Biotite code that builds the C-alpha atoms (Angstrom):
import biotite.structure as struc

atoms = struc.array([
    struc.Atom([34.242, -12.744, 13.198], chain_id="A", res_id=1, res_name="MET", atom_name="CA", element="C"),
    struc.Atom([30.513, -13.570, 13.188], chain_id="A", res_id=2, res_name="PRO", atom_name="CA", element="C"),
    struc.Atom([28.862, -15.176, 10.181], chain_id="A", res_id=3, res_name="ASP", atom_name="CA", element="C"),
    struc.Atom([27.742, -12.336, 7.874], chain_id="A", res_id=4, res_name="THR", atom_name="CA", element="C"),
    struc.Atom([24.461, -14.169, 7.232], chain_id="A", res_id=5, res_name="ASN", atom_name="CA", element="C"),
    struc.Atom([23.601, -14.054, 10.956], chain_id="A", res_id=6, res_name="ALA", atom_name="CA", element="C"),
    struc.Atom([23.933, -10.252, 11.131], chain_id="A", res_id=7, res_name="ARG", atom_name="CA", element="C"),
    struc.Atom([21.075, -7.813, 10.938], chain_id="A", res_id=8, res_name="LYS", atom_name="CA", element="C"),
    struc.Atom([20.654, -6.015, 7.622], chain_id="A", res_id=9, res_name="THR", atom_name="CA", element="C"),
    struc.Atom([19.987, -2.293, 7.373], chain_id="A", res_id=10, res_name="ALA", atom_name="CA", element="C"),
    struc.Atom([18.394, -0.765, 4.280], chain_id="A", res_id=11, res_name="ILE", atom_name="CA", element="C"),
    struc.Atom([19.420, 2.847, 3.804], chain_id="A", res_id=12, res_name="ILE", atom_name="CA", element="C"),
    struc.Atom([17.628, 4.742, 1.054], chain_id="A", res_id=13, res_name="THR", atom_name="CA", element="C"),
    struc.Atom([19.300, 7.656, -0.683], chain_id="A", res_id=14, res_name="GLY", atom_name="CA", element="C"),
    struc.Atom([22.609, 6.307, 0.493], chain_id="A", res_id=15, res_name="SER", atom_name="CA", element="C"),
    struc.Atom([25.047, 6.801, -2.348], chain_id="A", res_id=16, res_name="ASN", atom_name="CA", element="C"),
    struc.Atom([26.019, 10.251, -0.996], chain_id="A", res_id=17, res_name="SER", atom_name="CA", element="C"),
    struc.Atom([25.592, 12.698, 1.866], chain_id="A", res_id=18, res_name="GLY", atom_name="CA", element="C"),
    struc.Atom([23.893, 11.791, 5.126], chain_id="A", res_id=19, res_name="ILE", atom_name="CA", element="C"),
    struc.Atom([22.630, 8.432, 3.802], chain_id="A", res_id=20, res_name="GLY", atom_name="CA", element="C"),
    struc.Atom([26.171, 7.395, 2.894], chain_id="A", res_id=21, res_name="LEU", atom_name="CA", element="C"),
    struc.Atom([27.389, 8.462, 6.328], chain_id="A", res_id=22, res_name="GLY", atom_name="CA", element="C"),
    struc.Atom([24.689, 6.339, 7.966], chain_id="A", res_id=23, res_name="ILE", atom_name="CA", element="C"),
    struc.Atom([25.608, 3.379, 5.753], chain_id="A", res_id=24, res_name="ALA", atom_name="CA", element="C"),
    struc.Atom([29.257, 3.640, 6.854], chain_id="A", res_id=25, res_name="HIS", atom_name="CA", element="C"),
    struc.Atom([28.283, 3.987, 10.516], chain_id="A", res_id=26, res_name="ALA", atom_name="CA", element="C"),
    struc.Atom([26.011, 0.938, 10.458], chain_id="A", res_id=27, res_name="LEU", atom_name="CA", element="C"),
    struc.Atom([28.523, -1.114, 8.468], chain_id="A", res_id=28, res_name="ALA", atom_name="CA", element="C"),
    struc.Atom([31.198, -0.082, 10.965], chain_id="A", res_id=29, res_name="GLY", atom_name="CA", element="C"),
    struc.Atom([28.931, -1.366, 13.752], chain_id="A", res_id=30, res_name="ALA", atom_name="CA", element="C"),
    struc.Atom([28.851, -4.759, 12.018], chain_id="A", res_id=31, res_name="GLY", atom_name="CA", element="C"),
    struc.Atom([25.533, -4.671, 10.171], chain_id="A", res_id=32, res_name="HIS", atom_name="CA", element="C"),
    struc.Atom([25.034, -5.913, 6.627], chain_id="A", res_id=33, res_name="ASN", atom_name="CA", element="C"),
    struc.Atom([23.913, -3.054, 4.422], chain_id="A", res_id=34, res_name="ILE", atom_name="CA", element="C"),
    struc.Atom([21.664, -2.440, 1.439], chain_id="A", res_id=35, res_name="VAL", atom_name="CA", element="C"),
    struc.Atom([22.412, 0.927, -0.120], chain_id="A", res_id=36, res_name="ILE", atom_name="CA", element="C"),
    struc.Atom([19.964, 2.518, -2.503], chain_id="A", res_id=37, res_name="ASN", atom_name="CA", element="C"),
    struc.Atom([19.251, 5.376, -4.845], chain_id="A", res_id=38, res_name="SER", atom_name="CA", element="C"),
    struc.Atom([17.284, 5.647, -8.068], chain_id="A", res_id=39, res_name="PHE", atom_name="CA", element="C"),
    struc.Atom([20.354, 5.430, -10.340], chain_id="A", res_id=40, res_name="THR", atom_name="CA", element="C"),
    struc.Atom([21.815, 2.253, -11.825], chain_id="A", res_id=41, res_name="GLU", atom_name="CA", element="C"),
    struc.Atom([25.477, 2.992, -12.448], chain_id="A", res_id=42, res_name="ARG", atom_name="CA", element="C"),
    struc.Atom([28.680, 0.995, -12.123], chain_id="A", res_id=43, res_name="ASP", atom_name="CA", element="C"),
    struc.Atom([29.794, 3.539, -9.504], chain_id="A", res_id=44, res_name="GLU", atom_name="CA", element="C"),
    struc.Atom([26.837, 2.613, -7.291], chain_id="A", res_id=45, res_name="ASP", atom_name="CA", element="C"),
    struc.Atom([27.860, -1.041, -7.213], chain_id="A", res_id=46, res_name="HIS", atom_name="CA", element="C"),
    struc.Atom([31.527, -0.099, -6.776], chain_id="A", res_id=47, res_name="ALA", atom_name="CA", element="C"),
    struc.Atom([30.557, 1.996, -3.745], chain_id="A", res_id=48, res_name="LEU", atom_name="CA", element="C"),
    struc.Atom([28.832, -1.030, -2.211], chain_id="A", res_id=49, res_name="ALA", atom_name="CA", element="C"),
    struc.Atom([31.963, -3.125, -2.796], chain_id="A", res_id=50, res_name="ALA", atom_name="CA", element="C"),
    struc.Atom([34.150, -0.443, -1.219], chain_id="A", res_id=51, res_name="THR", atom_name="CA", element="C"),
    struc.Atom([32.005, -0.223, 1.918], chain_id="A", res_id=52, res_name="ILE", atom_name="CA", element="C"),
    struc.Atom([31.954, -4.026, 2.196], chain_id="A", res_id=53, res_name="ALA", atom_name="CA", element="C"),
    struc.Atom([35.737, -4.254, 1.922], chain_id="A", res_id=54, res_name="LYS", atom_name="CA", element="C"),
    struc.Atom([36.317, -1.409, 4.364], chain_id="A", res_id=55, res_name="GLU", atom_name="CA", element="C"),
    struc.Atom([34.015, -2.784, 7.071], chain_id="A", res_id=56, res_name="HIS", atom_name="CA", element="C"),
    struc.Atom([34.048, -6.550, 6.451], chain_id="A", res_id=57, res_name="GLY", atom_name="CA", element="C"),
    struc.Atom([30.277, -6.850, 6.066], chain_id="A", res_id=58, res_name="VAL", atom_name="CA", element="C"),
    struc.Atom([27.939, -7.721, 3.208], chain_id="A", res_id=59, res_name="SER", atom_name="CA", element="C"),
    struc.Atom([26.869, -4.659, 1.218], chain_id="A", res_id=60, res_name="VAL", atom_name="CA", element="C"),
    struc.Atom([24.692, -4.640, -1.886], chain_id="A", res_id=61, res_name="ILE", atom_name="CA", element="C"),
    struc.Atom([23.328, -1.847, -4.029], chain_id="A", res_id=62, res_name="TYR", atom_name="CA", element="C"),
    struc.Atom([19.730, -1.967, -5.244], chain_id="A", res_id=63, res_name="ILE", atom_name="CA", element="C"),
    struc.Atom([18.295, 0.735, -7.476], chain_id="A", res_id=64, res_name="SER", atom_name="CA", element="C"),
    struc.Atom([14.756, 1.805, -6.589], chain_id="A", res_id=65, res_name="ALA", atom_name="CA", element="C"),
    struc.Atom([12.693, 4.980, -6.787], chain_id="A", res_id=66, res_name="ASP", atom_name="CA", element="C"),
    struc.Atom([11.148, 5.443, -3.336], chain_id="A", res_id=67, res_name="MET", atom_name="CA", element="C"),
    struc.Atom([8.249, 7.409, -4.850], chain_id="A", res_id=68, res_name="SER", atom_name="CA", element="C"),
    struc.Atom([7.063, 4.227, -6.607], chain_id="A", res_id=69, res_name="LYS", atom_name="CA", element="C"),
    struc.Atom([5.350, 1.567, -4.494], chain_id="A", res_id=70, res_name="ALA", atom_name="CA", element="C"),
    struc.Atom([6.408, -1.289, -6.794], chain_id="A", res_id=71, res_name="ASP", atom_name="CA", element="C"),
    struc.Atom([10.062, -0.221, -6.512], chain_id="A", res_id=72, res_name="ASP", atom_name="CA", element="C"),
    struc.Atom([9.749, -0.110, -2.701], chain_id="A", res_id=73, res_name="CYS", atom_name="CA", element="C"),
    struc.Atom([8.300, -3.620, -2.583], chain_id="A", res_id=74, res_name="ARG", atom_name="CA", element="C"),
    struc.Atom([10.995, -4.924, -4.929], chain_id="A", res_id=75, res_name="ALA", atom_name="CA", element="C"),
    struc.Atom([13.738, -3.334, -2.811], chain_id="A", res_id=76, res_name="LEU", atom_name="CA", element="C"),
    struc.Atom([12.482, -5.126, 0.293], chain_id="A", res_id=77, res_name="ILE", atom_name="CA", element="C"),
    struc.Atom([12.044, -8.435, -1.556], chain_id="A", res_id=78, res_name="ALA", atom_name="CA", element="C"),
    struc.Atom([15.599, -8.292, -2.952], chain_id="A", res_id=79, res_name="LYS", atom_name="CA", element="C"),
    struc.Atom([17.031, -7.370, 0.458], chain_id="A", res_id=80, res_name="SER", atom_name="CA", element="C"),
    struc.Atom([15.962, -10.499, 2.324], chain_id="A", res_id=81, res_name="VAL", atom_name="CA", element="C"),
])
């Protein structure tokens, strides 16, 4: 299995449910590291990231950010690299 640090990382906003969550699973299943995001900060959000990571064998983190706020967007990108 390739080194998880050498993989590309996908940031999927609005990804703790619905279409965003489906995209996160698809990209993780294709072997990409994932950053999932929504504006909430709950234990369930971080547990979801851990579940996706375990299921697909990739690195997955959850970062809370409100995409309507420029500072949150910049922080999301900075924390993702």
